[in-house]
DRENZA-57464 format. One record per atom (N, C-alpha, C, CB): residue number from 1; residue in three letters; atom name; x, y negated, z. Coordinates in pm, whole numbers, plus 50000, padded with zeros to 5 digits. Glycine has a CB too. Example, Ala and Ser with C-alpha at 12.3 -4.5 7.8 and 13.67 -1.06 7.14 Angstrom:
REM residues 2
SITE   i  aa at     u     v     w
SITE   1 ALA  N 51319 50569 50780
SITE   1 ALA CA 51230 50450 50780
SITE   1 ALA  C 51320 50330 50780
SITE   1 ALA CB 51131 50447 50905
SITE   2 SER  N 51285 50225 50708
SITE   2 SER CA 51367 50106 50714
SITE   2 SER  C 51290 49997 50787
SITE   2 SER CB 51408 50060 50572
//
This chain:
REM residues 147
SITE   i  aa at     u     v     w
SITE   1 UNK  N 81919 27821 89985
SITE   1 UNK CA 81800 27763 90093
SITE   1 UNK  C 81828 27605 90056
SITE   1 UNK CB 81830 27806 90293
SITE   2 UNK  N 81745 27563 90151
SITE   2 UNK CA 81768 27413 90163
SITE   2 UNK  C 81861 27387 90261
SITE   2 UNK CB 81646 27335 90195
SITE   3 UNK  N 81935 27291 90250
SITE   3 UNK CA 82018 27275 90353
SITE   3 UNK  C 82017 27210 90452
SITE   3 UNK CB 82095 27252 90326
SITE   4 UNK  N 81918 27117 90435
SITE   4 UNK CA 81895 27027 90544
SITE   4 UNK  C 81807 27117 90651
SITE   4 UNK CB 81817 26886 90490
SITE   5 UNK  N 81716 27196 90580
SITE   5 UNK CA 81628 27281 90651
SITE   5 UNK  C 81697 27377 90747
SITE   5 UNK CB 81548 27357 90556
SITE   6 UNK  N 81853 27438 90667
SITE   6 UNK CA 81911 27512 90720
SITE   6 UNK  C 81992 27479 90864
SITE   6 UNK CB 81973 27548 90625
SITE   7 UNK  N 82044 27335 90828
SITE   7 UNK CA 82112 27266 90934
SITE   7 UNK  C 81997 27251 91033
SITE   7 UNK CB 82182 27125 90888
SITE   8 UNK  N 81893 27200 91026
SITE   8 UNK CA 81756 27174 91124
SITE   8 UNK  C 81763 27329 91208
SITE   8 UNK CB 81572 27148 91011
SITE   9 UNK  N 81749 27419 91152
SITE   9 UNK CA 81689 27532 91205
SITE   9 UNK  C 81835 27610 91273
SITE   9 UNK CB 81595 27622 91076
SITE  10 UNK  N 81942 27560 91290
SITE  10 UNK CA 82060 27607 91372
SITE  10 UNK  C 82012 27554 91511
SITE  10 UNK CB 82216 27545 91321
SITE  11 UNK  N 81924 27447 91516
SITE  11 UNK CA 81886 27359 91651
SITE  11 UNK  C 81740 27381 91719
SITE  11 UNK CB 81892 27197 91611
SITE  12 UNK  N 81697 27474 91663
SITE  12 UNK CA 81537 27544 91712
SITE  12 UNK  C 81526 27555 91849
SITE  12 UNK CB 81506 27703 91661
SITE  13 UNK  N 81444 27504 91919
SITE  13 UNK CA 81407 27503 92063
SITE  13 UNK  C 81509 27426 92150
SITE  13 UNK CB 81394 27648 92114
SITE  14 UNK  N 81572 27361 92090
SITE  14 UNK CA 81698 27299 92177
SITE  14 UNK  C 81644 27156 92178
SITE  14 UNK CB 81871 27313 92100
SITE  15 UNK  N 81660 27108 92320
SITE  15 UNK CA 81645 26923 92327
SITE  15 UNK  C 81702 26864 92222
SITE  15 UNK CB 81722 26843 92456
SITE  16 UNK  N 81658 26750 92142
SITE  16 UNK CA 81738 26702 92067
SITE  16 UNK  C 81819 26546 92138
SITE  16 UNK CB 81651 26691 91935
SITE  17 UNK  N 81950 26598 92102
SITE  17 UNK CA 82030 26500 92225
SITE  17 UNK  C 82160 26429 92114
SITE  17 UNK CB 82120 26629 92395
SITE  18 UNK  N 82221 26491 92004
SITE  18 UNK CA 82304 26431 91935
SITE  18 UNK  C 82234 26413 91753
SITE  18 UNK CB 82446 26522 91962
SITE  19 UNK  N 82109 26331 91811
SITE  19 UNK CA 82041 26280 91688
SITE  19 UNK  C 82116 26136 91627
SITE  19 UNK CB 81878 26250 91731
SITE  20 UNK  N 82139 26125 91508
SITE  20 UNK CA 82187 25966 91490
SITE  20 UNK  C 82095 25892 91506
SITE  20 UNK CB 82240 25921 91364
SITE  21 UNK  N 81941 25912 91567
SITE  21 UNK CA 81865 25800 91605
SITE  21 UNK  C 81891 25799 91753
SITE  21 UNK CB 81711 25809 91564
SITE  22 UNK  N 81914 25676 91827
SITE  22 UNK CA 81916 25712 91955
SITE  22 UNK  C 81778 25697 92031
SITE  22 UNK CB 82020 25636 92017
SITE  23 UNK  N 81664 25657 91964
SITE  23 UNK CA 81548 25655 92009
SITE  23 UNK  C 81507 25826 92012
SITE  23 UNK CB 81460 25553 91917
SITE  24 UNK  N 81547 25887 91885
SITE  24 UNK CA 81527 26023 91884
SITE  24 UNK  C 81550 26087 92020
SITE  24 UNK CB 81611 26081 91783
SITE  25 UNK  N 81700 26088 92035
SITE  25 UNK CA 81770 26126 92167
SITE  25 UNK  C 81700 26085 92303
SITE  25 UNK CB 81909 26061 92168
SITE  26 UNK  N 81619 25959 92294
SITE  26 UNK CA 81584 25940 92433
SITE  26 UNK  C 81435 26003 92427
SITE  26 UNK CB 81594 25774 92485
SITE  27 UNK  N 81369 26020 92310
SITE  27 UNK CA 81237 26106 92309
SITE  27 UNK  C 81257 26235 92380
SITE  27 UNK CB 81187 26140 92160
SITE  28 UNK  N 81386 26313 92325
SITE  28 UNK CA 81395 26434 92355
SITE  28 UNK  C 81320 26583 92325
SITE  28 UNK CB 81392 26409 92450
SITE  29 UNK  N 81283 26546 92223
SITE  29 UNK CA 81164 26665 92174
SITE  29 UNK  C 81251 26765 92147
SITE  29 UNK CB 81060 26635 92031
SITE  30 UNK  N 81190 26887 92067
SITE  30 UNK CA 81255 27021 92071
SITE  30 UNK  C 81202 27044 91952
SITE  30 UNK CB 81227 27128 92187
SITE  31 UNK  N 81265 27109 91830
SITE  31 UNK CA 81201 27109 91713
SITE  31 UNK  C 81179 27288 91733
SITE  31 UNK CB 81299 27034 91569
SITE  32 UNK  N 81026 27294 91681
SITE  32 UNK CA 81000 27425 91711
SITE  32 UNK  C 80987 27489 91551
SITE  32 UNK CB 80857 27439 91814
SITE  33 UNK  N 80929 27439 91429
SITE  33 UNK CA 80931 27480 91305
SITE  33 UNK  C 81031 27380 91220
SITE  33 UNK CB 80786 27486 91254
SITE  34 UNK  N 81092 27414 91120
SITE  34 UNK CA 81144 27336 91000
SITE  34 UNK  C 81137 27401 90882
SITE  34 UNK CB 81277 27297 91013
SITE  35 UNK  N 81084 27357 90778
SITE  35 UNK CA 81073 27381 90617
SITE  35 UNK  C 81074 27270 90546
SITE  35 UNK CB 80952 27449 90571
SITE  36 UNK  N 81088 27302 90427
SITE  36 UNK CA 81098 27169 90335
SITE  36 UNK  C 80936 27095 90360
SITE  36 UNK CB 81133 27218 90139
SITE  37 UNK  N 80930 26979 90355
SITE  37 UNK CA 80823 26926 90386
SITE  37 UNK  C 80740 26933 90498
SITE  37 UNK CB 80771 26946 90314
SITE  38 UNK  N 80797 27008 90596
SITE  38 UNK CA 80696 27028 90703
SITE  38 UNK  C 80788 27066 90843
SITE  38 UNK CB 80582 27157 90655
SITE  39 UNK  N 80756 26979 90939
SITE  39 UNK CA 80810 26987 91078
SITE  39 UNK  C 80724 26994 91206
SITE  39 UNK CB 80887 26879 91094
SITE  40 UNK  N 80766 27094 91285
SITE  40 UNK CA 80665 27097 91407
SITE  40 UNK  C 80759 27065 91528
SITE  40 UNK CB 80583 27254 91428
SITE  41 UNK  N 80758 26982 91615
SITE  41 UNK CA 80837 26955 91721
SITE  41 UNK  C 80734 26936 91834
SITE  41 UNK CB 80931 26836 91695
SITE  42 UNK  N 80821 26950 91973
SITE  42 UNK CA 80715 26940 92109
SITE  42 UNK  C 80812 26852 92190
SITE  42 UNK CB 80668 27109 92202
SITE  43 UNK  N 80724 26741 92270
SITE  43 UNK CA 80750 26664 92357
SITE  43 UNK  C 80685 26701 92461
SITE  43 UNK CB 80735 26551 92327
SITE  44 UNK  N 80796 26661 92605
SITE  44 UNK CA 80728 26667 92740
SITE  44 UNK  C 80684 26487 92746
SITE  44 UNK CB 80855 26736 92887
SITE  45 UNK  N 80578 26460 92799
SITE  45 UNK CA 80553 26334 92816
SITE  45 UNK  C 80594 26287 92948
SITE  45 UNK CB 80425 26312 92792
SITE  46 UNK  N 80671 26222 92944
SITE  46 UNK CA 80755 26160 93118
SITE  46 UNK  C 80691 26024 93148
SITE  46 UNK CB 80963 26118 93112
SITE  47 UNK  N 80749 25989 93260
SITE  47 UNK CA 80691 25876 93306
SITE  47 UNK  C 80727 25769 93235
SITE  47 UNK CB 80713 25856 93432
SITE  48 UNK  N 80828 25782 93206
SITE  48 UNK CA 80900 25658 93143
SITE  48 UNK  C 80858 25624 92997
SITE  48 UNK CB 81055 25682 93141
SITE  49 UNK  N 80743 25701 92968
SITE  49 UNK CA 80710 25712 92825
SITE  49 UNK  C 80558 25636 92845
SITE  49 UNK CB 80712 25890 92756
SITE  50 UNK  N 80517 25641 92945
SITE  50 UNK CA 80381 25567 92992
SITE  50 UNK  C 80349 25427 93004
SITE  50 UNK CB 80355 25601 93110
SITE  51 UNK  N 80234 25384 92964
SITE  51 UNK CA 80192 25250 92980
SITE  51 UNK  C 80162 25263 93144
SITE  51 UNK CB 80055 25204 92875
SITE  52 UNK  N 80099 25116 93207
SITE  52 UNK CA 80075 25114 93363
SITE  52 UNK  C 79974 25174 93422
SITE  52 UNK CB 80060 24997 93410
SITE  53 UNK  N 79871 25267 93342
SITE  53 UNK CA 79784 25352 93363
SITE  53 UNK  C 79844 25504 93391
SITE  53 UNK CB 79696 25340 93254
SITE  54 UNK  N 79973 25529 93363
SITE  54 UNK CA 80040 25626 93346
SITE  54 UNK  C 80002 25760 93244
SITE  54 UNK CB 80054 25653 93465
SITE  55 UNK  N 79956 25680 93118
SITE  55 UNK CA 79921 25757 92994
SITE  55 UNK  C 80054 25731 92889
SITE  55 UNK CB 79763 25697 92926
SITE  56 UNK  N 80030 25815 92803
SITE  56 UNK CA 80171 25812 92674
SITE  56 UNK  C 80102 25679 92637
SITE  56 UNK CB 80190 25965 92510
SITE  57 UNK  N 80232 25578 92626
SITE  57 UNK CA 80196 25439 92571
SITE  57 UNK  C 80215 25457 92418
SITE  57 UNK CB 80296 25312 92635
SITE  58 UNK  N 80087 25369 92387
SITE  58 UNK CA 80059 25407 92237
SITE  58 UNK  C 80224 25364 92140
SITE  58 UNK CB 79894 25292 92176
SITE  59 UNK  N 80285 25299 92176
SITE  59 UNK CA 80390 25247 92108
SITE  59 UNK  C 80501 25361 92126
SITE  59 UNK CB 80429 25102 92163
SITE  60 UNK  N 80501 25437 92218
SITE  60 UNK CA 80564 25576 92211
SITE  60 UNK  C 80507 25705 92104
SITE  60 UNK CB 80550 25628 92358
SITE  61 UNK  N 80394 25713 92120
SITE  61 UNK CA 80326 25777 92038
SITE  61 UNK  C 80343 25759 91903
SITE  61 UNK CB 80219 25763 92066
SITE  62 UNK  N 80333 25624 91845
SITE  62 UNK CA 80391 25569 91716
SITE  62 UNK  C 80525 25615 91682
SITE  62 UNK CB 80398 25423 91720
SITE  63 UNK  N 80602 25585 91804
SITE  63 UNK CA 80755 25619 91741
SITE  63 UNK  C 80779 25773 91733
SITE  63 UNK CB 80883 25556 91842
SITE  64 UNK  N 80684 25832 91816
SITE  64 UNK CA 80706 26003 91799
SITE  64 UNK  C 80669 26032 91642
SITE  64 UNK CB 80585 26108 91915
SITE  65 UNK  N 80562 25983 91638
SITE  65 UNK CA 80500 26004 91480
SITE  65 UNK  C 80614 25992 91365
SITE  65 UNK CB 80377 25875 91442
SITE  66 UNK  N 80662 25865 91408
SITE  66 UNK CA 80776 25786 91299
SITE  66 UNK  C 80872 25860 91315
SITE  66 UNK CB 80829 25629 91322
SITE  67 UNK  N 80954 25904 91411
SITE  67 UNK CA 81062 25999 91418
SITE  67 UNK  C 81057 26151 91341
SITE  67 UNK CB 81076 26020 91562
SITE  68 UNK  N 80912 26188 91378
SITE  68 UNK CA 80894 26318 91318
SITE  68 UNK  C 80873 26305 91168
SITE  68 UNK CB 80776 26391 91381
SITE  69 UNK  N 80810 26200 91141
SITE  69 UNK CA 80796 26209 90961
SITE  69 UNK  C 80949 26178 90905
SITE  69 UNK CB 80669 26065 90884
SITE  70 UNK  N 81056 26107 91005
SITE  70 UNK CA 81167 26060 90940
SITE  70 UNK  C 81257 26202 90918
SITE  70 UNK CB 81242 25936 91031
SITE  71 UNK  N 81223 26291 91016
SITE  71 UNK CA 81274 26421 91027
SITE  71 UNK  C 81231 26508 90899
SITE  71 UNK CB 81223 26483 91160
SITE  72 UNK  N 81085 26489 90888
SITE  72 UNK CA 81039 26558 90792
SITE  72 UNK  C 81080 26507 90639
SITE  72 UNK CB 80900 26561 90817
SITE  73 UNK  N 81112 26401 90630
SITE  73 UNK CA 81129 26371 90492
SITE  73 UNK  C 81272 26406 90466
SITE  73 UNK CB 81094 26223 90457
SITE  74 UNK  N 81358 26401 90573
SITE  74 UNK CA 81502 26470 90517
SITE  74 UNK  C 81514 26586 90503
SITE  74 UNK CB 81609 26454 90585
SITE  75 UNK  N 81364 26678 90531
SITE  75 UNK CA 81403 26824 90495
SITE  75 UNK  C 81363 26861 90338
SITE  75 UNK CB 81319 26931 90601
SITE  76 UNK  N 81343 26731 90287
SITE  76 UNK CA 81273 26732 90134
SITE  76 UNK  C 81439 26723 90040
SITE  76 UNK CB 81135 26552 90101
SITE  77 UNK  N 81515 26666 90108
SITE  77 UNK CA 81656 26668 90046
SITE  77 UNK  C 81667 26543 89962
SITE  77 UNK CB 81683 26803 89953
SITE  78 UNK  N 81626 26438 89977
SITE  78 UNK CA 81693 26319 89884
SITE  78 UNK  C 81785 26278 89910
SITE  78 UNK CB 81642 26214 89866
SITE  79 UNK  N 81864 26197 89834
SITE  79 UNK CA 81985 26192 89841
SITE  79 UNK  C 81995 26011 89896
SITE  79 UNK CB 82053 26250 89688
SITE  80 UNK  N 81892 25991 89918
SITE  80 UNK CA 81884 25840 89987
SITE  80 UNK  C 81789 25805 90107
SITE  80 UNK CB 81839 25742 89879
SITE  81 UNK  N 81818 25737 90203
SITE  81 UNK CA 81733 25684 90336
SITE  81 UNK  C 81602 25659 90258
SITE  81 UNK CB 81800 25527 90427
SITE  82 UNK  N 81511 25686 90333
SITE  82 UNK CA 81363 25635 90310
SITE  82 UNK  C 81335 25525 90442
SITE  82 UNK CB 81241 25782 90311
SITE  83 UNK  N 81272 25424 90438
SITE  83 UNK CA 81250 25385 90586
SITE  83 UNK  C 81076 25326 90565
SITE  83 UNK CB 81388 25242 90648
SITE  84 UNK  N 81034 25347 90688
SITE  84 UNK CA 80877 25333 90678
SITE  84 UNK  C 80834 25184 90673
SITE  84 UNK CB 80804 25403 90808
SITE  85 UNK  N 80758 25171 90561
SITE  85 UNK CA 80685 25067 90513
SITE  85 UNK  C 80551 25007 90583
SITE  85 UNK CB 80656 25108 90392
SITE  86 UNK  N 80465 25122 90640
SITE  86 UNK CA 80382 25101 90689
SITE  86 UNK  C 80350 25232 90778
SITE  86 UNK CB 80303 25052 90602
SITE  87 UNK  N 80290 25228 90869
SITE  87 UNK CA 80212 25318 90971
SITE  87 UNK  C 80114 25311 91058
SITE  87 UNK CB 80271 25352 91037
SITE  88 UNK  N 80000 25381 91007
SITE  88 UNK CA 79870 25392 91064
SITE  88 UNK  C 79853 25488 91158
SITE  88 UNK CB 79780 25412 90974
SITE  89 UNK  N 79805 25457 91265
SITE  89 UNK CA 79792 25541 91413
SITE  89 UNK  C 79654 25533 91456
SITE  89 UNK CB 79886 25477 91540
SITE  90 UNK  N 79571 25656 91496
SITE  90 UNK CA 79473 25639 91531
SITE  90 UNK  C 79471 25752 91680
SITE  90 UNK CB 79380 25652 91405
SITE  91 UNK  N 79441 25666 91771
SITE  91 UNK CA 79439 25731 91913
SITE  91 UNK  C 79309 25763 91952
SITE  91 UNK CB 79497 25642 92020
SITE  92 UNK  N 79282 25898 91963
SITE  92 UNK CA 79163 25942 92002
SITE  92 UNK  C 79133 25980 92125
SITE  92 UNK CB 79134 26025 91939
SITE  93 UNK  N 79214 26018 92239
SITE  93 UNK CA 79218 26001 92339
SITE  93 UNK  C 79332 26027 92437
SITE  93 UNK CB 79133 26043 92355
SITE  94 UNK  N 79327 26006 92561
SITE  94 UNK CA 79458 25992 92638
SITE  94 UNK  C 79570 26086 92643
SITE  94 UNK CB 79430 25980 92760
SITE  95 UNK  N 79658 26077 92661
SITE  95 UNK CA 79770 26183 92664
SITE  95 UNK  C 79840 26140 92806
SITE  95 UNK CB 79884 26176 92517
SITE  96 UNK  N 79832 26240 92912
SITE  96 UNK CA 79886 26217 93030
SITE  96 UNK  C 80013 26235 93092
SITE  96 UNK CB 79829 26263 93087
SITE  97 UNK  N 80075 26188 93170
SITE  97 UNK CA 80217 26222 93220
SITE  97 UNK  C 80192 26362 93265
SITE  97 UNK CB 80279 26122 93344
SITE  98 UNK  N 80310 26439 93199
SITE  98 UNK CA 80334 26581 93212
SITE  98 UNK  C 80263 26680 93131
SITE  98 UNK CB 80311 26613 93336
SITE  99 UNK  N 80205 26623 93047
SITE  99 UNK CA 80134 26686 92945
SITE  99 UNK  C 80241 26741 92815
SITE  99 UNK CB 80021 26576 92895
SITE 100 UNK  N 80227 26838 92737
SITE 100 UNK CA 80329 26885 92648
SITE 100 UNK  C 80259 26859 92521
SITE 100 UNK CB 80377 27038 92671
SITE 101 UNK  N 80324 26785 92433
SITE 101 UNK CA 80241 26752 92319
SITE 101 UNK  C 80322 26802 92168
SITE 101 UNK CB 80212 26579 92327
SITE 102 UNK  N 80234 26841 92089
SITE 102 UNK CA 80328 26914 91972
SITE 102 UNK  C 80269 26795 91847
SITE 102 UNK CB 80279 27129 91934
SITE 103 UNK  N 80390 26761 91765
SITE 103 UNK CA 80385 26698 91676
SITE 103 UNK  C 80412 26747 91541
SITE 103 UNK CB 80443 26618 91707
SITE 104 UNK  N 80308 26777 91440
SITE 104 UNK CA 80296 26836 91333
SITE 104 UNK  C 80291 26769 91195
SITE 104 UNK CB 80202 26898 91355
SITE 105 UNK  N 80389 26753 91160
SITE 105 UNK CA 80394 26665 91033
SITE 105 UNK  C 80438 26726 90908
SITE 105 UNK CB 80484 26554 91054
SITE 106 UNK  N 80391 26671 90816
SITE 106 UNK CA 80378 26720 90655
SITE 106 UNK  C 80393 26600 90558
SITE 106 UNK CB 80222 26790 90622
SITE 107 UNK  N 80488 26618 90466
SITE 107 UNK CA 80494 26534 90341
SITE 107 UNK  C 80381 26573 90253
SITE 107 UNK CB 80631 26551 90264
SITE 108 UNK  N 80304 26467 90227
SITE 108 UNK CA 80179 26488 90132
SITE 108 UNK  C 80214 26454 90003
SITE 108 UNK CB 80053 26405 90169
SITE 109 UNK  N 80280 26352 89995
SITE 109 UNK CA 80346 26299 89856
SITE 109 UNK  C 80488 26259 89852
SITE 109 UNK CB 80276 26178 89807
SITE 110 UNK  N 80578 26354 89750
SITE 110 UNK CA 80700 26307 89754
SITE 110 UNK  C 80726 26253 89616
SITE 110 UNK CB 80795 26409 89800
SITE 111 UNK  N 80729 26133 89611
SITE 111 UNK CA 80776 26055 89511
SITE 111 UNK  C 80909 26021 89500
SITE 111 UNK CB 80715 25955 89511
SITE 112 UNK  N 80965 25968 89399
SITE 112 UNK CA 81105 25947 89360
SITE 112 UNK  C 81116 25801 89459
SITE 112 UNK CB 81133 25930 89167
SITE 113 UNK  N 81057 25691 89483
SITE 113 UNK CA 81027 25569 89549
SITE 113 UNK  C 80993 25591 89686
SITE 113 UNK CB 80921 25498 89485
SITE 114 UNK  N 80840 25634 89674
SITE 114 UNK CA 80757 25645 89771
SITE 114 UNK  C 80739 25759 89803
SITE 114 UNK CB 80657 25596 89755
SITE 115 UNK  N 80723 25779 89971
SITE 115 UNK CA 80666 25939 90040
SITE 115 UNK  C 80545 25895 90102
SITE 115 UNK CB 80775 26026 90173
SITE 116 UNK  N 80457 25970 90107
SITE 116 UNK CA 80338 25956 90211
SITE 116 UNK  C 80354 26078 90299
SITE 116 UNK CB 80179 25954 90139
SITE 117 UNK  N 80365 26077 90426
SITE 117 UNK CA 80339 26146 90517
SITE 117 UNK  C 80252 26145 90631
SITE 117 UNK CB 80417 26158 90543
SITE 118 UNK  N 80166 26261 90694
SITE 118 UNK CA 80101 26259 90811
SITE 118 UNK  C 80160 26332 90936
SITE 118 UNK CB 79980 26306 90783
SITE 119 UNK  N 80101 26281 91033
SITE 119 UNK CA 80170 26381 91136
SITE 119 UNK  C 80029 26375 91261
SITE 119 UNK CB 80362 26306 91207
SITE 120 UNK  N 80040 26474 91326
SITE 120 UNK CA 79931 26506 91407
SITE 120 UNK  C 80000 26556 91570
SITE 120 UNK CB 79839 26635 91319
SITE 121 UNK  N 79966 26476 91652
SITE 121 UNK CA 79967 26474 91779
SITE 121 UNK  C 79893 26551 91866
SITE 121 UNK CB 79949 26377 91803
SITE 122 UNK  N 79923 26706 91892
SITE 122 UNK CA 79811 26786 91958
SITE 122 UNK  C 79843 26833 92120
SITE 122 UNK CB 79788 26922 91863
SITE 123 UNK  N 79749 26866 92177
SITE 123 UNK CA 79770 26904 92310
SITE 123 UNK  C 79803 27038 92327
SITE 123 UNK CB 79664 26876 92386
SITE 124 UNK  N 79801 27128 92443
SITE 124 UNK CA 79846 27245 92475
SITE 124 UNK  C 79730 27349 92380
SITE 124 UNK CB 79849 27259 92652
SITE 125 UNK  N 79598 27259 92376
SITE 125 UNK CA 79498 27342 92343
SITE 125 UNK  C 79472 27316 92206
SITE 125 UNK CB 79385 27328 92425
SITE 126 UNK  N 79546 27259 92130
SITE 126 UNK CA 79568 27226 91957
SITE 126 UNK  C 79453 27109 91951
SITE 126 UNK CB 79526 27388 91825
SITE 127 UNK  N 79413 27045 92028
SITE 127 UNK CA 79323 26930 92019
SITE 127 UNK  C 79415 26812 91946
SITE 127 UNK CB 79265 26884 92177
SITE 128 UNK  N 79349 26736 91887
SITE 128 UNK CA 79437 26647 91808
SITE 128 UNK  C 79394 26536 91905
SITE 128 UNK CB 79410 26626 91631
SITE 129 UNK  N 79500 26473 91943
SITE 129 UNK CA 79503 26357 92031
SITE 129 UNK  C 79514 26222 92002
SITE 129 UNK CB 79588 26371 92102
SITE 130 UNK  N 79617 26208 91883
SITE 130 UNK CA 79671 26122 91815
SITE 130 UNK  C 79730 26170 91673
SITE 130 UNK CB 79761 26068 91898
SITE 131 UNK  N 79671 26055 91555
SITE 131 UNK CA 79703 26097 91414
SITE 131 UNK  C 79761 25969 91351
SITE 131 UNK CB 79569 26153 91329
SITE 132 UNK  N 79843 25998 91245
SITE 132 UNK CA 79933 25910 91226
SITE 132 UNK  C 79939 25942 91041
SITE 132 UNK CB 80081 25939 91336
SITE 133 UNK  N 79976 25837 90972
SITE 133 UNK CA 80001 25837 90830
SITE 133 UNK  C 80109 25711 90806
SITE 133 UNK CB 79852 25820 90743
SITE 134 UNK  N 80198 25774 90724
SITE 134 UNK CA 80299 25642 90709
SITE 134 UNK  C 80343 25645 90541
SITE 134 UNK CB 80462 25661 90827
SITE 135 UNK  N 80387 25558 90508
SITE 135 UNK CA 80429 25561 90369
SITE 135 UNK  C 80573 25508 90393
SITE 135 UNK CB 80333 25468 90263
SITE 136 UNK  N 80668 25545 90321
SITE 136 UNK CA 80816 25538 90322
SITE 136 UNK  C 80869 25511 90201
SITE 136 UNK CB 80877 25653 90368
SITE 137 UNK  N 80968 25411 90201
SITE 137 UNK CA 81037 25345 90073
SITE 137 UNK  C 81151 25404 90050
SITE 137 UNK CB 81068 25201 90079
SITE 138 UNK  N 81207 25420 89936
SITE 138 UNK CA 81345 25446 89916
SITE 138 UNK  C 81433 25328 89944
SITE 138 UNK CB 81366 25491 89781
SITE 139 UNK  N 81554 25359 90014
SITE 139 UNK CA 81643 25236 89997
SITE 139 UNK  C 81742 25288 89917
SITE 139 UNK CB 81702 25169 90130
SITE 140 UNK  N 81856 25192 89928
SITE 140 UNK CA 81976 25197 89842
SITE 140 UNK  C 82092 25260 89929
SITE 140 UNK CB 82016 25047 89787
SITE 141 UNK  N 82064 25294 90062
SITE 141 UNK CA 82167 25372 90145
SITE 141 UNK  C 82168 25503 90106
SITE 141 UNK CB 82143 25368 90291
SITE 142 UNK  N 82293 25578 90070
SITE 142 UNK CA 82280 25723 90077
SITE 142 UNK  C 82290 25817 90191
SITE 142 UNK CB 82360 25765 90002
SITE 143 UNK  N 82257 25924 90191
SITE 143 UNK CA 82209 25981 90346
SITE 143 UNK  C 82365 26022 90394
SITE 143 UNK CB 82076 26145 90344
SITE 144 UNK  N 82465 26065 90272
SITE 144 UNK CA 82550 26107 90348
SITE 144 UNK  C 82576 26232 90405
SITE 144 UNK CB 82541 26046 90416
SITE 145 UNK  N 82480 26364 90330
SITE 145 UNK CA 82469 26479 90410
SITE 145 UNK  C 82472 26573 90270
SITE 145 UNK CB 82323 26486 90522
SITE 146 UNK  N 82582 26665 90223
SITE 146 UNK CA 82599 26735 90097
SITE 146 UNK  C 82484 26851 90108
SITE 146 UNK CB 82761 26797 90079
SITE 147 UNK  N 82406 26792 90012
SITE 147 UNK CA 82272 26878 89993
SITE 147 UNK  C 82328 26963 89871
SITE 147 UNK CB 82113 26779 89954
//
């Protein structure tokens, strides 16, 4: 079995609190599903995630997408960290304080040096609110996780 997925699945439905990413800890999402190249997480939209009109701040939406893409890349068990080199985000409609959104992320292309992934943020009805895609570049930094 995939060791990264096995590790992640030990924490299903728990709020993220002990990630090596301080930003992921602040976001506080819950992992709903993890398999190689695919992760689904759920986030409660809090007041401290909003803009002055109390809707989800665009930068926070982009940050959620980037974090979930990073976790999804981890599930494919590369030995090195990958960093986002571009992130394209489309905002289709507002996300309100108190909404629960689901981030559904998939690795589209798994290359040795570049990975392409996409992530949709959906509301409770399954409607796409925000979507994003990113390219990630392999770094020289080893992960330090025994795959």
